[in-house]
C-alpha positions, 0 to 999 in steps of 0.5 A: 424076434429071433434067438441067436442060437449060434452064439448061445451056450447052455449049462444045466445042473440039478441035484436033489434028495427024496425022503420018506417015499412010503409015507403019505407025505414024501419030502423033497429037497432039490436045487436046479441051476440054469446058466445061459451065455450070450443069450438074446431075443430080438434087440434084447441081449445079455452076456450071462444069465443064471437061474437057480431054483431051490425047494424043500418040503412035502406035499402039505408044506413046501417052500421054494426060491427062484434066484435070477441074475443077469449080467450085461443086459442091453435093451436096444442101444441102452445099457440096463446094467446087472439085474438080480431078483429073488422070488420066494414062495411058502405054501401051506395046504393045511391052513391053507395059506400062500406067501410070495415075496420078491426082493431086488439085490441089483438093478431094478428095485422091485419089491413084493410081499403078498400073503393069502390065508383062508379061514375055514370057520369064517369062510374068509380069505385074508389078503395082505399085499405090498408092492413097489415098482420104481421107475424102470428107466432103460427097461421101459422098451420091455413094457412096450412088448407087453402091449401097453397103450401106445400113448403111455410113457412108462419110463418114469412110471412108479407104483406103490400098492398096499392092500389089507383086508378080508374077502367074504362071501366068495369062497366056502372052502379050499380042498387039500389039492387047492381046488376052491369051492365058490359060494352059490351066488358070489356076485351077490354075497361078495364083500370086502372089509379092508382098505387099499392104497395106491401111490403113483408117480410119473404118469405121462400120456401123449397121443393125437394132440393130447398130452397129460402129465400127472407127477403124483397121485394118491388113491385110498379106498376103504370098504366096510361090511355091516350085515347085508349093507356095504359101503365103499369110500374112495379118496383121490388126491392130486397135487398137480395135473397138466393137460395140453390140447394142441394150442391150449394148456390147463394146469390144475393144482390140489385136486381132491375127489371124495366118493362114498357108495352105499348099497346092499348085497342084493345091489341090483334089486335094492336102493343104491346111494352115491355121494361125491365131492370134488375140489380144485384149488386153482385152474390156470389156462394158457392162453389165459381166459377172462374167467378165473377159476379158484377154489372150485367145488363140485358136490352131488348126491344120487339115489338109484331106486330098485325099479331103475329111477335115479334121483339127484336131490342135490347137485352144486357147483361153485367157483369162489373166485367169481362167486358163481353158484350152480344148483340143480336137482332132477331124476333120470328114469331108466325103468321098463326100457324108458329113457326120460330125464327131468332137471331143474336148477338155478345159476347165479353170478355176482357180476362185480366179481367179473370186473377187470381193471381197465377192461371191464367194470361191472356190478349187479346180479344175473340169475338163470332159472332153467328146466330141462326135460327129455322123453328119450335122451335124444330130444331135449327141451329147455325152458329158462329165464334170465333174471337181471337185477340192477346190472351196471356194465362199463367197457372203458376202452370201447366207450360202452356203458349200461346203467340200472339194467333189469329184466326177466328174459324167457328163453326156449331152446329145443335140441336134438342129440344124435350120433354125437351131433347137436341140432337145434330144432325148429318147432317154435311157438309164435307170440300172438300178442307181439303187436300189442303194447307191453302193458296190455299183453304182459298179463296174457303170456304164461312166460312173459318177460321184460327188460329195462335200463336207465341208460345205454351209452355208446360212442354213436348213440345214447338211449335213456331210458329203455323198456321192452319185452325181449324173448328168445325162442330157438333161433328167433330173437323177438323184441316187442313193446319197445320204448326208448328215449333217443335224442330228446324224443321217443322210439317205439315198436317191435322187431324179430330177428330170425337167425339162420346164418347167412340166410337170417332175416330181420323184421322191424316196425318202428314209430318215432316221435320228437326225435331231434336231428343234429341241428335240433329239428324234431322228427316224427314218422313210422317205418317198416323194415324187412332185411333178408341176408339171403337176398343180398 
């Protein structure tokens, strides 16, 4: 940026008075005025700028004032109008204390009132700060030069900040010349007794297909000290939050987050406890999804042990709109360069709450019991069971209905997480009893499962009843000891689907007894089928 020196006019005037020169603390009073005509810097220009600085006092107590007036301010093509700001300072080295104030008379209505005072007896620094930054509007291009993130839109951003409290355990003294003396280990002994409140408005972010609009935010933090123990409580409230991701839009309403952290001054070696509660009154999605979200609640507690093990005794997630409940507990071991994880939990769903008139009729209960373990946070091994209890599903438009479906389906999935990619591993344990009858092999399996239904109806086929042993191991879907009633007869057998995309294979062995044709003729027979997508 260039300064147009050919049009710049400068006028500088200063007057002052110095008294008590031979005393230990001489007094000074002065006034300095600087006037600039037609100043500029790049695309920022003004017709006149007047800067007046005043100060009075001695080397122990001094007061100062800086008054700035700008006329005809322009930022690019925008007229920013007149600006008039006054900064005041009050320094007392005997207490010691410092007070700063900022007052706006015209233009951008900035406000600041900051007071710092150090108590030598308690070795405590008292802080009281109030600040107000209104929307800067036409001055927003100036913030772009402060190297703010490119995606942030500062034109409507407004902040209101309050901080009141006492800082302990950091400073032991402040010398007469203002030099602070720090505690031997300030990171361990530091503590703050007080609170801070932040109110933000007009937060907008847009970058690479992602946009975030946050009209208002209220954040309050309280910190307390009780001997060696410290506690920090954070409460965040957002009335509305809109997130756009290319063709999808998410609208959150009444979001609140409540977090409490408890620790000691020796936080690296002692136990640390964290409790968190988050609530979302509603979440609307465009395009709309068939899963409504309302009165969402997320809560968990965690304890970090001194040796680096993190326990999560209670984690819960619930969605009142669909009666979805997730409960889990586990531990993360980061001690002695370990990276181990173990989690177990349960996911419950009341299927009647997923019903949609004219599209889906459902009832019953589905539960997933799961275990997740990882020795290195790279390979994750999961064991889970899908439990179905008296499930009834009907799709009126497609003519599909399932009645009285019960089951316990074991699932085994092992995945690898590396370089941000998830890969399904291929280490599969084969069931050695897959050809035996359901009743004969069921007691021999450590993770046995079953599935049964009173009837399954489709536009082309009706099955009543159905029973079998279904399991899912990695990408292999196995149905063994299958028995189902079809067209007055019975079909038994087993099948295995090895899903490999376009190279998938299906193997089936089927026996039919008394199955009637469309003319009522019975059919008995056996069939062995092998279908390979790779050979097509």
